N, CA, C and O atoms as CSV, one atom per row, in Angstrom:
chain,resi,resn,atom,element,x,y,z
A,1,MET,N,N,10.688,8.710,-10.149
A,1,MET,CA,C,10.201,9.095,-8.530
A,1,MET,C,C,9.346,10.501,-8.801
A,1,MET,O,O,8.205,10.715,-8.391
A,2,GLU,N,N,10.096,11.326,-9.520
A,2,GLU,CA,C,9.554,12.709,-9.733
A,2,GLU,C,C,8.171,12.681,-10.382
A,2,GLU,O,O,7.265,13.481,-10.147
A,3,ALA,N,N,8.133,11.577,-11.290
A,3,ALA,CA,C,6.969,11.573,-12.642
A,3,ALA,C,C,5.811,11.151,-11.719
A,3,ALA,O,O,4.773,11.809,-11.795
A,4,ALA,N,N,5.898,9.889,-10.660
A,4,ALA,CA,C,4.925,9.262,-9.658
A,4,ALA,C,C,4.456,10.172,-8.703
A,4,ALA,O,O,3.311,10.055,-8.265
A,5,GLN,N,N,5.530,11.450,-8.166
A,5,GLN,CA,C,4.599,12.477,-7.345
A,5,GLN,C,C,3.636,13.310,-7.831
A,5,GLN,O,O,2.780,13.888,-7.162
A,6,ALA,N,N,3.791,13.358,-8.970
A,6,ALA,CA,C,2.854,14.637,-9.725
A,6,ALA,C,C,1.201,14.090,-9.535
A,6,ALA,O,O,0.304,14.861,-9.195
A,7,PRO,N,N,0.997,12.721,-9.799
A,7,PRO,CA,C,-0.297,12.390,-9.728
A,7,PRO,C,C,-0.649,12.118,-8.352
A,7,PRO,O,O,-1.852,12.223,-8.112
A,8,PHE,N,N,0.210,11.747,-7.253
A,8,PHE,CA,C,-0.050,11.568,-5.875
A,8,PHE,C,C,-0.350,12.960,-5.505
A,8,PHE,O,O,-1.214,12.993,-4.628
A,9,GLY,N,N,0.080,14.159,-5.882
A,9,GLY,CA,C,-0.152,15.435,-5.517
A,9,GLY,C,C,-1.461,15.729,-5.904
A,9,GLY,O,O,-2.208,16.218,-5.056
A,10,LYS,N,N,-1.929,15.491,-7.188
A,10,LYS,CA,C,-3.201,15.722,-7.514
A,10,LYS,C,C,-4.215,14.830,-6.937
A,10,LYS,O,O,-5.396,15.155,-7.058
A,11,VAL,N,N,-3.812,13.436,-6.150
A,11,VAL,CA,C,-4.831,12.806,-5.528
A,11,VAL,C,C,-4.988,13.188,-4.018
A,11,VAL,O,O,-5.986,12.925,-3.348
A,12,ASP,N,N,-3.773,13.903,-3.527
A,12,ASP,CA,C,-3.919,14.506,-2.176
A,12,ASP,C,C,-4.667,15.613,-2.159
A,12,ASP,O,O,-5.166,16.025,-1.112
A,13,ALA,N,N,-4.853,16.327,-3.544
A,13,ALA,CA,C,-5.360,17.555,-3.446
A,13,ALA,C,C,-6.803,17.491,-3.315
A,13,ALA,O,O,-7.566,18.254,-2.723
A,14,ILE,N,N,-7.077,16.219,-4.117
A,14,ILE,CA,C,-8.545,15.887,-4.254
A,14,ILE,C,C,-9.212,15.382,-2.903
A,14,ILE,O,O,-10.317,15.638,-2.426
A,15,ALA,N,N,-8.102,14.525,-2.413
A,15,ALA,CA,C,-8.595,13.919,-0.948
A,15,ALA,C,C,-8.956,15.017,-0.113
A,15,ALA,O,O,-10.041,14.978,0.467
A,16,ALA,N,N,-8.240,15.928,0.017
A,16,ALA,CA,C,-8.131,17.299,0.727
A,16,ALA,C,C,-9.667,17.880,0.743
A,16,ALA,O,O,-10.255,18.319,1.732
A,17,GLN,N,N,-10.026,17.805,-0.212
A,17,GLN,CA,C,-11.530,18.672,-0.337
A,17,GLN,C,C,-12.496,17.615,-0.156
A,17,GLN,O,O,-13.594,18.070,-0.477
A,18,MET,N,N,-12.592,16.365,0.226
A,18,MET,CA,C,-13.384,15.744,0.252
A,18,MET,C,C,-13.646,15.306,1.803
A,18,MET,O,O,-12.749,15.210,2.640
A,19,LYS,N,N,-15.109,15.043,2.055
A,19,LYS,CA,C,-15.248,14.790,3.620
A,19,LYS,C,C,-14.790,13.423,3.851
A,19,LYS,O,O,-14.626,13.119,5.032
A,20,ASP,N,N,-14.584,12.660,3.088
A,20,ASP,CA,C,-14.143,11.302,3.598
A,20,ASP,C,C,-13.170,10.840,2.606
A,20,ASP,O,O,-13.540,10.291,1.567
A,21,PRO,N,N,-11.880,11.052,2.904
A,21,PRO,CA,C,-10.870,10.816,1.710
A,21,PRO,C,C,-10.626,9.237,1.605
A,21,PRO,O,O,-9.867,8.749,0.767
A,22,TYR,N,N,-11.240,8.603,2.402
A,22,TYR,CA,C,-10.745,7.075,2.362
A,22,TYR,C,C,-11.299,6.472,1.136
A,22,TYR,O,O,-10.695,5.482,0.723
A,23,ILE,N,N,-12.518,6.945,0.352
A,23,ILE,CA,C,-13.128,6.606,-0.896
A,23,ILE,C,C,-12.163,6.483,-1.688
A,23,ILE,O,O,-11.884,5.398,-2.196
A,24,VAL,N,N,-11.498,7.587,-1.917
A,24,VAL,CA,C,-10.242,7.604,-2.987
A,24,VAL,C,C,-9.345,6.426,-2.734
A,24,VAL,O,O,-8.963,5.611,-3.574
A,25,SER,N,N,-9.034,6.458,-1.311
A,25,SER,CA,C,-7.664,5.454,-0.966
A,25,SER,C,C,-8.272,4.233,-1.299
A,25,SER,O,O,-7.512,3.495,-1.925
A,26,ARG,N,N,-9.688,3.655,-1.034
A,26,ARG,CA,C,-9.957,2.587,-0.941
A,26,ARG,C,C,-10.282,2.019,-2.569
A,26,ARG,O,O,-10.024,0.874,-2.938
A,27,VAL,N,N,-10.816,2.936,-3.317
A,27,VAL,CA,C,-10.824,2.503,-4.879
A,27,VAL,C,C,-9.253,2.371,-5.226
A,27,VAL,O,O,-8.954,1.341,-5.830
A,28,LEU,N,N,-8.407,3.100,-4.984
A,28,LEU,CA,C,-6.973,2.973,-5.762
A,28,LEU,C,C,-6.686,1.936,-4.798
A,28,LEU,O,O,-6.276,1.106,-5.609
A,29,THR,N,N,-6.606,1.453,-3.870
A,29,THR,CA,C,-6.211,-0.134,-3.174
A,29,THR,C,C,-6.725,-0.946,-4.008
A,29,THR,O,O,-6.039,-1.751,-4.637
A,30,ARG,N,N,-8.236,-0.822,-4.145
A,30,ARG,CA,C,-8.763,-2.195,-4.516
A,30,ARG,C,C,-8.295,-2.169,-6.197
A,30,ARG,O,O,-7.903,-3.253,-6.631
A,31,ARG,N,N,-8.310,-1.210,-6.988
A,31,ARG,CA,C,-7.466,-1.344,-8.211
A,31,ARG,C,C,-6.103,-1.977,-8.215
A,31,ARG,O,O,-5.752,-2.696,-9.151
A,32,GLU,N,N,-5.361,-1.731,-7.226
A,32,GLU,CA,C,-4.039,-2.209,-7.107
A,32,GLU,C,C,-4.348,-3.692,-6.860
A,32,GLU,O,O,-3.597,-4.508,-7.394
A,33,ALA,N,N,-5.408,-4.150,-6.082
A,33,ALA,CA,C,-5.336,-5.461,-5.510
A,33,ALA,C,C,-5.653,-6.196,-6.796
A,33,ALA,O,O,-4.931,-7.142,-7.108
A,34,VAL,N,N,-6.643,-5.855,-7.550
A,34,VAL,CA,C,-7.224,-6.439,-8.826
A,34,VAL,C,C,-5.993,-6.838,-9.769
A,34,VAL,O,O,-5.754,-7.959,-10.218
A,35,SER,N,N,-5.184,-5.521,-9.986
A,35,SER,CA,C,-4.084,-5.772,-11.145
A,35,SER,C,C,-3.098,-6.689,-10.544
A,35,SER,O,O,-2.810,-7.624,-11.292
A,36,SER,N,N,-2.419,-6.683,-9.247
A,36,SER,CA,C,-1.625,-7.245,-8.672
A,36,SER,C,C,-1.661,-8.761,-8.554
A,36,SER,O,O,-0.695,-9.495,-8.765
A,37,THR,N,N,-3.013,-9.194,-8.154
A,37,THR,CA,C,-3.294,-10.369,-8.061
A,37,THR,C,C,-3.586,-11.140,-9.428
A,37,THR,O,O,-3.666,-12.367,-9.380
A,38,SER,N,N,-3.717,-10.608,-10.405
A,38,SER,CA,C,-3.804,-10.832,-11.690
A,38,SER,C,C,-2.390,-11.259,-12.140
A,38,SER,O,O,-2.456,-12.087,-13.048
A,39,ILE,N,N,-1.448,-11.021,-11.866
A,39,ILE,CA,C,-0.283,-11.270,-12.240
A,39,ILE,C,C,0.235,-12.782,-11.553
A,39,ILE,O,O,1.143,-13.368,-12.143
A,40,GLU,N,N,-0.224,-13.268,-10.575
A,40,GLU,CA,C,-0.428,-14.511,-10.039
A,40,GLU,C,C,-1.400,-15.441,-10.507
A,40,GLU,O,O,-1.297,-16.649,-10.297
A,41,GLY,N,N,-2.408,-14.883,-11.179
A,41,GLY,CA,C,-3.488,-15.939,-11.913
A,41,GLY,C,C,-4.473,-15.775,-11.382
A,41,GLY,O,O,-5.314,-16.548,-11.841
A,42,ALA,N,N,-5.049,-14.843,-10.239
A,42,ALA,CA,C,-6.165,-14.626,-9.530
A,42,ALA,C,C,-6.975,-13.645,-10.383
A,42,ALA,O,O,-6.836,-12.430,-10.245
A,43,GLN,N,N,-7.702,-14.111,-11.142
A,43,GLN,CA,C,-8.632,-13.163,-12.102
A,43,GLN,C,C,-10.034,-12.658,-11.429
A,43,GLN,O,O,-11.047,-13.356,-11.469
A,44,SER,N,N,-9.999,-11.700,-10.965
A,44,SER,CA,C,-11.094,-11.046,-10.609
A,44,SER,C,C,-11.189,-9.617,-11.261
A,44,SER,O,O,-10.254,-9.148,-11.909
A,45,THR,N,N,-12.474,-8.899,-11.033
A,45,THR,CA,C,-12.532,-7.540,-11.361
A,45,THR,C,C,-13.106,-6.417,-10.047
A,45,THR,O,O,-13.715,-6.784,-9.042
A,46,LEU,N,N,-12.786,-5.238,-10.330
A,46,LEU,CA,C,-13.075,-4.347,-9.367
A,46,LEU,C,C,-14.702,-4.660,-8.727
A,46,LEU,O,O,-15.025,-4.412,-7.565
A,47,ASP,N,N,-15.325,-5.070,-9.444
A,47,ASP,CA,C,-16.832,-4.920,-9.274
A,47,ASP,C,C,-17.046,-6.284,-8.304
A,47,ASP,O,O,-17.730,-6.236,-7.282
A,48,GLU,N,N,-16.417,-7.413,-8.733
A,48,GLU,CA,C,-16.587,-8.606,-7.883
A,48,GLU,C,C,-15.638,-8.210,-6.803
A,48,GLU,O,O,-16.035,-8.664,-5.729
A,49,LEU,N,N,-14.809,-7.702,-6.719
A,49,LEU,CA,C,-13.876,-7.266,-5.336
A,49,LEU,C,C,-14.983,-6.478,-4.355
A,49,LEU,O,O,-15.172,-6.893,-3.212
A,50,LEU,N,N,-15.561,-5.540,-4.774
A,50,LEU,CA,C,-16.349,-4.537,-3.976
A,50,LEU,C,C,-17.529,-5.590,-3.583
A,50,LEU,O,O,-17.640,-5.909,-2.400
A,51,SER,N,N,-18.295,-6.061,-4.430
A,51,SER,CA,C,-19.320,-7.293,-3.955
A,51,SER,C,C,-19.053,-8.321,-2.974
A,51,SER,O,O,-19.864,-8.785,-2.174
A,52,VAL,N,N,-17.670,-8.673,-3.133
A,52,VAL,CA,C,-17.390,-9.681,-1.927
A,52,VAL,C,C,-17.374,-9.041,-0.935
A,52,VAL,O,O,-18.110,-9.443,-0.035
A,53,GLU,N,N,-16.496,-7.728,-0.669
A,53,GLU,CA,C,-16.640,-6.871,0.248
A,53,GLU,C,C,-17.938,-6.585,0.811
A,53,GLU,O,O,-18.001,-6.696,2.036
A,54,GLU,N,N,-18.816,-6.299,0.301
A,54,GLU,CA,C,-20.111,-6.055,0.724
A,54,GLU,C,C,-20.917,-6.975,1.247
A,54,GLU,O,O,-21.551,-6.695,2.265
A,55,SER,N,N,-21.043,-8.353,0.587
A,55,SER,CA,C,-21.867,-9.409,0.648
A,55,SER,C,C,-21.152,-10.347,1.696
A,55,SER,O,O,-21.779,-11.279,2.199
A,56,GLY,N,N,-19.964,-10.121,1.991
A,56,GLY,CA,C,-19.161,-11.283,2.644
A,56,GLY,C,C,-18.441,-12.622,1.475
A,56,GLY,O,O,-18.295,-12.447,0.265
A,57,ASP,N,N,-18.138,-13.708,2.112
A,57,ASP,CA,C,-17.663,-14.844,1.464
A,57,ASP,C,C,-18.657,-15.578,0.766
A,57,ASP,O,O,-18.421,-16.268,-0.225
A,58,GLU,N,N,-19.839,-15.414,1.325
A,58,GLU,CA,C,-21.226,-16.288,0.798
A,58,GLU,C,C,-21.208,-16.363,-0.777
A,58,GLU,O,O,-21.328,-15.288,-1.364
A,59,GLY,N,N,-21.076,-17.469,-1.501
A,59,GLY,CA,C,-20.969,-17.544,-2.901
A,59,GLY,C,C,-19.865,-16.987,-3.602
A,59,GLY,O,O,-19.763,-16.974,-4.829
A,60,ALA,N,N,-19.056,-16.535,-2.809
A,60,ALA,CA,C,-17.929,-15.561,-3.687
A,60,ALA,C,C,-16.897,-16.817,-4.147
A,60,ALA,O,O,-16.654,-17.826,-3.486
A,61,ARG,N,N,-16.364,-16.459,-5.467
A,61,ARG,CA,C,-15.260,-17.358,-5.673
A,61,ARG,C,C,-14.111,-17.235,-4.928
A,61,ARG,O,O,-13.940,-16.288,-4.161
A,62,HIS,N,N,-13.068,-18.382,-5.141
A,62,HIS,CA,C,-12.029,-18.061,-4.191
A,62,HIS,C,C,-11.069,-16.999,-4.870
A,62,HIS,O,O,-10.198,-16.410,-4.230
A,63,GLU,N,N,-11.278,-16.828,-6.075
A,63,GLU,CA,C,-10.035,-15.749,-6.535
A,63,GLU,C,C,-10.588,-14.372,-6.260
A,63,GLU,O,O,-9.925,-13.357,-6.471
A,64,GLY,N,N,-11.916,-14.359,-5.748
A,64,GLY,CA,C,-12.755,-12.935,-5.441
A,64,GLY,C,C,-12.211,-12.906,-3.802
A,64,GLY,O,O,-11.886,-11.793,-3.389
A,65,ARG,N,N,-12.130,-13.707,-3.142
A,65,ARG,CA,C,-11.758,-13.802,-1.665
A,65,ARG,C,C,-10.407,-13.318,-1.567
A,65,ARG,O,O,-10.068,-12.426,-0.789
A,66,GLN,N,N,-9.482,-14.037,-2.529
A,66,GLN,CA,C,-8.251,-13.748,-2.564
A,66,GLN,C,C,-7.831,-12.179,-2.635
A,66,GLN,O,O,-7.202,-11.515,-1.810
A,67,VAL,N,N,-8.386,-11.799,-3.898
A,67,VAL,CA,C,-8.008,-10.333,-4.095
A,67,VAL,C,C,-8.855,-9.621,-2.890
A,67,VAL,O,O,-8.267,-8.552,-2.724
A,68,ARG,N,N,-9.830,-9.678,-2.064
A,68,ARG,CA,C,-10.376,-9.176,-1.097
A,68,ARG,C,C,-9.173,-9.082,-0.132
A,68,ARG,O,O,-8.755,-7.983,0.231
A,69,ASN,N,N,-8.609,-10.259,0.287
A,69,ASN,CA,C,-7.529,-10.511,1.247
A,69,ASN,C,C,-6.250,-9.452,0.841
A,69,ASN,O,O,-5.612,-8.714,1.592
A,70,TYR,N,N,-6.126,-9.649,-0.564
A,70,TYR,CA,C,-4.762,-8.690,-0.801
A,70,TYR,C,C,-5.073,-7.076,-0.541
A,70,TYR,O,O,-4.233,-6.241,-0.205
A,71,ALA,N,N,-6.302,-6.876,-0.747
A,71,ALA,CA,C,-6.828,-5.557,-0.555
A,71,ALA,C,C,-6.785,-5.122,0.992
A,71,ALA,O,O,-6.123,-4.132,1.304
A,72,VAL,N,N,-7.454,-5.819,1.910
A,72,VAL,CA,C,-7.396,-5.817,3.485
A,72,VAL,C,C,-5.984,-5.762,3.889
A,72,VAL,O,O,-5.524,-4.919,4.659
A,73,ALA,N,N,-5.277,-6.774,3.288
A,73,ALA,CA,C,-3.578,-6.770,3.912
A,73,ALA,C,C,-3.166,-5.264,3.244
A,73,ALA,O,O,-2.665,-4.519,4.086
A,74,LEU,N,N,-3.283,-4.693,1.920
A,74,LEU,CA,C,-2.852,-3.646,1.769
A,74,LEU,C,C,-3.202,-2.510,2.786
A,74,LEU,O,O,-2.310,-1.842,3.311
A,75,ASP,N,N,-4.486,-2.321,3.039
A,75,ASP,CA,C,-5.104,-1.407,3.803
A,75,ASP,C,C,-4.228,-1.402,5.072
A,75,ASP,O,O,-3.877,-0.338,5.582
A,76,GLY,N,N,-3.923,-2.448,5.513
A,76,GLY,CA,C,-3.228,-2.327,6.827
A,76,GLY,C,C,-1.631,-1.925,6.726
A,76,GLY,O,O,-0.974,-1.283,7.545
A,77,PHE,N,N,-1.215,-2.487,5.495
A,77,PHE,CA,C,0.078,-2.445,5.230
A,77,PHE,C,C,0.829,-0.706,4.854
A,77,PHE,O,O,2.000,-0.383,5.049
A,78,ILE,N,N,-0.211,0.112,4.319
A,78,ILE,CA,C,0.021,1.395,3.850
A,78,ILE,C,C,0.486,2.123,5.023
A,78,ILE,O,O,1.676,2.403,5.163
A,79,PRO,N,N,-0.520,2.481,5.979
A,79,PRO,CA,C,-0.086,3.102,6.867
A,79,PRO,C,C,1.083,3.009,7.952
A,79,PRO,O,O,1.510,4.007,8.533
A,80,LYS,N,N,1.565,1.695,8.174
A,80,LYS,CA,C,2.733,0.982,8.484
A,80,LYS,C,C,3.609,1.472,7.681
A,80,LYS,O,O,4.525,1.951,8.349
A,81,ALA,N,N,3.837,1.627,6.203
A,81,ALA,CA,C,4.707,1.864,5.705
A,81,ALA,C,C,5.174,3.368,5.563
A,81,ALA,O,O,6.342,3.755,5.523
A,82,ALA,N,N,3.869,4.244,5.484
A,82,ALA,CA,C,4.076,5.528,5.467
A,82,ALA,C,C,4.704,6.095,6.876
A,82,ALA,O,O,5.388,7.117,6.921
A,83,LYS,N,N,4.342,5.206,8.140
A,83,LYS,CA,C,4.839,5.505,9.174
A,83,LYS,C,C,6.505,5.205,9.431
A,83,LYS,O,O,7.371,5.991,9.816
A,84,GLY,N,N,6.587,4.085,9.149
A,84,GLY,CA,C,8.069,3.362,9.184
A,84,GLY,C,C,9.046,3.343,8.169
A,84,GLY,O,O,10.238,3.118,8.376
A,85,GLY,N,N,8.463,3.613,6.908
A,85,GLY,CA,C,9.488,3.918,5.999
A,85,GLY,C,C,9.955,2.128,5.489
A,85,GLY,O,O,9.351,1.068,5.650
A,86,TYR,N,N,11.055,2.396,4.952
A,86,TYR,CA,C,11.679,0.926,4.649
A,86,TYR,C,C,11.950,0.047,5.476
A,86,TYR,O,O,12.218,-1.107,5.144
A,87,SER,N,N,11.912,0.553,6.939
A,87,SER,CA,C,12.433,-0.403,8.176
A,87,SER,C,C,11.197,-1.015,8.273
A,87,SER,O,O,11.234,-1.740,9.267
A,88,VAL,N,N,9.907,-1.092,7.618
A,88,VAL,CA,C,9.032,-2.019,7.826
A,88,VAL,C,C,8.971,-3.409,7.179
A,88,VAL,O,O,8.329,-4.415,7.482
A,89,PHE,N,N,9.967,-3.110,6.050
A,89,PHE,CA,C,10.258,-4.436,5.426
A,89,PHE,C,C,10.786,-5.274,6.164
A,89,PHE,O,O,11.910,-4.919,6.517
A,90,THR,N,N,10.440,-6.322,6.591
A,90,THR,CA,C,10.883,-7.399,6.933
A,90,THR,C,C,10.365,-8.805,6.824
A,90,THR,O,O,9.185,-9.011,6.539
A,91,MET,N,N,11.221,-9.777,7.043
A,91,MET,CA,C,10.828,-11.271,6.325
A,91,MET,C,C,9.619,-11.557,7.515
A,91,MET,O,O,8.931,-12.522,7.180
A,92,ASP,N,N,9.236,-11.013,8.690
A,92,ASP,CA,C,7.818,-11.347,9.286
A,92,ASP,C,C,6.889,-10.528,8.570
A,92,ASP,O,O,5.737,-10.896,8.344
A,93,LEU,N,N,7.334,-9.487,8.228
A,93,LEU,CA,C,6.073,-8.798,7.265
A,93,LEU,C,C,5.381,-9.469,6.364
A,93,LEU,O,O,4.162,-9.617,6.276
A,94,ILE,N,N,6.610,-10.038,5.413
A,94,ILE,CA,C,6.450,-10.565,4.206
A,94,ILE,C,C,5.585,-11.677,4.255
A,94,ILE,O,O,4.571,-11.931,3.605
A,95,LYS,N,N,6.243,-12.365,5.252
A,95,LYS,CA,C,5.668,-13.872,5.618
A,95,LYS,C,C,4.146,-13.460,6.109
A,95,LYS,O,O,3.241,-14.116,5.593
A,96,ASP,N,N,3.785,-12.457,7.039
A,96,ASP,CA,C,2.405,-12.356,7.679
A,96,ASP,C,C,1.284,-11.697,6.152
A,96,ASP,O,O,0.089,-11.917,5.957
A,97,LEU,N,N,2.099,-11.011,5.450
A,97,LEU,CA,C,1.045,-10.619,4.016
A,97,LEU,C,C,0.748,-11.563,3.225
A,97,LEU,O,O,-0.398,-11.708,2.800
A,98,HIS,N,N,1.973,-12.528,2.838
A,98,HIS,CA,C,1.529,-13.852,2.197
A,98,HIS,C,C,0.954,-14.668,3.079
A,98,HIS,O,O,0.598,-15.617,2.380
A,99,ARG,N,N,0.642,-14.892,4.175
A,99,ARG,CA,C,-0.497,-15.676,5.104
A,99,ARG,C,C,-1.748,-14.886,4.780
A,99,ARG,O,O,-2.704,-15.561,4.396
A,100,ALA,N,N,-1.902,-13.666,4.859
A,100,ALA,CA,C,-3.153,-13.139,4.810
A,100,ALA,C,C,-3.701,-13.163,3.200
A,100,ALA,O,O,-4.889,-13.091,2.888
A,101,VAL,N,N,-2.752,-13.261,2.409
A,101,VAL,CA,C,-3.582,-13.042,1.005
A,101,VAL,C,C,-3.721,-14.560,0.779
A,101,VAL,O,O,-4.733,-14.761,0.108
A,102,MET,N,N,-3.156,-15.570,1.054
A,102,MET,CA,C,-3.365,-16.960,0.612
A,102,MET,C,C,-3.938,-18.014,1.250
A,102,MET,O,O,-3.877,-19.227,1.051
A,103,LYS,N,N,-4.704,-17.112,2.334
A,103,LYS,CA,C,-5.526,-18.070,3.244
A,103,LYS,C,C,-6.672,-18.751,2.944
A,103,LYS,O,O,-7.190,-19.682,3.560
A,104,ASP,N,N,-7.118,-18.056,1.671
A,104,ASP,CA,C,-8.773,-18.665,1.138
A,104,ASP,C,C,-8.150,-19.385,-0.018
A,104,ASP,O,O,-9.003,-20.145,-0.478
A,105,ASP,N,N,-6.747,-19.490,-0.849
A,105,ASP,CA,C,-6.699,-20.209,-1.679
A,105,ASP,C,C,-6.904,-21.818,-1.753
A,105,ASP,O,O,-6.098,-22.520,-1.143
A,106,PRO,N,N,-7.658,-22.249,-2.275
A,106,PRO,CA,C,-7.626,-23.905,-2.213
A,106,PRO,C,C,-6.748,-24.584,-3.043
A,106,PRO,O,O,-6.348,-25.734,-2.861
A,107,ASP,N,N,-6.443,-23.802,-4.013
A,107,ASP,CA,C,-5.215,-24.430,-4.994
A,107,ASP,C,C,-3.813,-24.170,-4.393
A,107,ASP,O,O,-2.840,-24.541,-5.051
A,108,TYR,N,N,-3.648,-23.632,-3.333
A,108,TYR,CA,C,-2.346,-23.280,-2.844
A,108,TYR,C,C,-1.909,-24.540,-2.380
A,108,TYR,O,O,-2.927,-25.230,-2.324
A,109,LYS,N,N,-1.116,-25.082,-2.084
A,109,LYS,CA,C,-0.797,-26.782,-1.543
A,109,LYS,C,C,0.278,-26.381,-0.299
A,109,LYS,O,O,0.254,-27.138,0.671
A,110,ASP,N,N,1.186,-25.284,-0.264
A,110,ASP,CA,C,1.831,-24.914,0.645
A,110,ASP,C,C,1.368,-24.294,2.087
A,110,ASP,O,O,0.239,-23.804,2.043
A,111,VAL,N,N,1.819,-24.245,2.962
A,111,VAL,CA,C,1.568,-23.453,4.165
A,111,VAL,C,C,1.545,-21.952,4.191
A,111,VAL,O,O,2.556,-21.325,4.508
A,112,PRO,N,N,0.131,-21.205,3.783
A,112,PRO,CA,C,0.518,-19.504,3.688
A,112,PRO,C,C,1.516,-18.950,4.606
A,112,PRO,O,O,1.590,-19.314,5.779
A,113,GLY,N,N,2.243,-18.116,4.108
A,113,GLY,CA,C,3.328,-17.482,5.158
A,113,GLY,C,C,4.453,-18.216,5.247
A,113,GLY,O,O,5.349,-17.591,5.814
A,114,ASP,N,N,4.797,-19.464,4.855
A,114,ASP,CA,C,6.071,-20.365,4.922
A,114,ASP,C,C,6.556,-20.241,3.702
A,114,ASP,O,O,5.958,-20.311,2.628
A,115,LEU,N,N,7.991,-20.001,3.987
A,115,LEU,CA,C,8.690,-20.166,2.617
A,115,LEU,C,C,8.526,-21.683,2.110
A,115,LEU,O,O,8.072,-22.569,2.833
A,116,ARG,N,N,8.943,-21.877,0.803
A,116,ARG,CA,C,8.765,-23.057,0.166
A,116,ARG,C,C,10.198,-23.726,0.487
A,116,ARG,O,O,11.216,-23.039,0.569
A,117,THR,N,N,10.191,-24.792,0.621
A,117,THR,CA,C,11.754,-25.796,0.888
A,117,THR,C,C,11.671,-26.658,-0.386
A,117,THR,O,O,12.596,-27.464,-0.288
A,118,ARG,N,N,11.132,-26.831,-1.314
A,118,ARG,CA,C,11.143,-27.582,-2.517
A,118,ARG,C,C,10.845,-26.720,-3.528
A,118,ARG,O,O,10.284,-25.636,-3.367
A,119,CYS,N,N,11.237,-27.213,-4.655
A,119,CYS,CA,C,11.019,-26.738,-6.020
A,119,CYS,C,C,9.532,-27.139,-6.521
A,119,CYS,O,O,8.859,-28.027,-5.997
A,120,LEU,N,N,9.172,-26.432,-7.497
A,120,LEU,CA,C,7.924,-26.618,-8.226
A,120,LEU,C,C,8.174,-26.884,-9.417
A,120,LEU,O,O,9.229,-26.468,-9.895
A,121,ASP,N,N,7.296,-27.626,-10.186
A,121,ASP,CA,C,7.323,-28.023,-11.658
A,121,ASP,C,C,6.476,-26.632,-12.173
A,121,ASP,O,O,5.287,-26.464,-11.904
A,122,ARG,N,N,7.221,-25.755,-12.887
A,122,ARG,CA,C,6.581,-24.557,-13.168
A,122,ARG,C,C,5.374,-24.568,-14.188
A,122,ARG,O,O,4.454,-23.752,-14.220
A,123,ARG,N,N,5.567,-25.676,-15.025
A,123,ARG,CA,C,4.629,-26.016,-16.259
A,123,ARG,C,C,3.170,-26.622,-15.311
A,123,ARG,O,O,2.095,-26.576,-15.909
A,124,LYS,N,N,3.180,-27.076,-14.114
A,124,LYS,CA,C,1.875,-27.417,-13.448
A,124,LYS,C,C,1.047,-26.759,-12.829
A,124,LYS,O,O,-0.156,-27.015,-12.769
A,125,GLN,N,N,1.783,-25.572,-12.153
A,125,GLN,CA,C,1.249,-24.423,-11.169
A,125,GLN,C,C,1.485,-23.217,-11.642
A,125,GLN,O,O,2.395,-22.894,-12.406
A,126,ARG,N,N,0.445,-22.374,-11.067
A,126,ARG,CA,C,0.713,-20.923,-11.674
A,126,ARG,C,C,1.985,-20.527,-10.953
A,126,ARG,O,O,2.590,-21.309,-10.219
A,127,HIS,N,N,2.373,-19.259,-11.196
A,127,HIS,CA,C,3.587,-18.612,-10.726
A,127,HIS,C,C,3.230,-18.229,-9.460
A,127,HIS,O,O,2.237,-17.566,-9.160
A,128,ARG,N,N,4.167,-18.718,-8.642
A,128,ARG,CA,C,3.976,-18.166,-6.983
A,128,ARG,C,C,5.293,-17.728,-6.621
A,128,ARG,O,O,6.256,-18.387,-7.013
A,129,ILE,N,N,5.491,-16.488,-5.781
A,129,ILE,CA,C,6.641,-16.155,-5.260
A,129,ILE,C,C,7.136,-16.749,-3.953
A,129,ILE,O,O,8.292,-16.547,-3.579
A,130,PHE,N,N,6.137,-17.595,-3.142
A,130,PHE,CA,C,6.427,-18.165,-2.105
A,130,PHE,C,C,6.203,-19.851,-2.210
A,130,PHE,O,O,6.453,-20.568,-1.241
């Protein structure tokens, strides 16, 4: 925890000197979205994500839309977590976040936001937590 606090302190110091510190948090959350969704098999880049956000869904790959959805969900979640601490982590929140991220994935066969009630053949599908 202590090792993580030093870099966050540096980011806070830089953001305090900027007219619009949202720029720093936006880039950081977008990098997190690209990294985290790649674990689940959604391959995208920061450039693609920013392009999808600027131009909308027109012509965007579903991976790009999924990463954008993750970033937008993260933007909404971070202030809630900062204000509420650990108490914000509820099953409803997890389902809402999953629904928001998976809504544009054409390969996802279950209902976004619902827990699966069946087993998956892991050899045929990408790794999914829901």
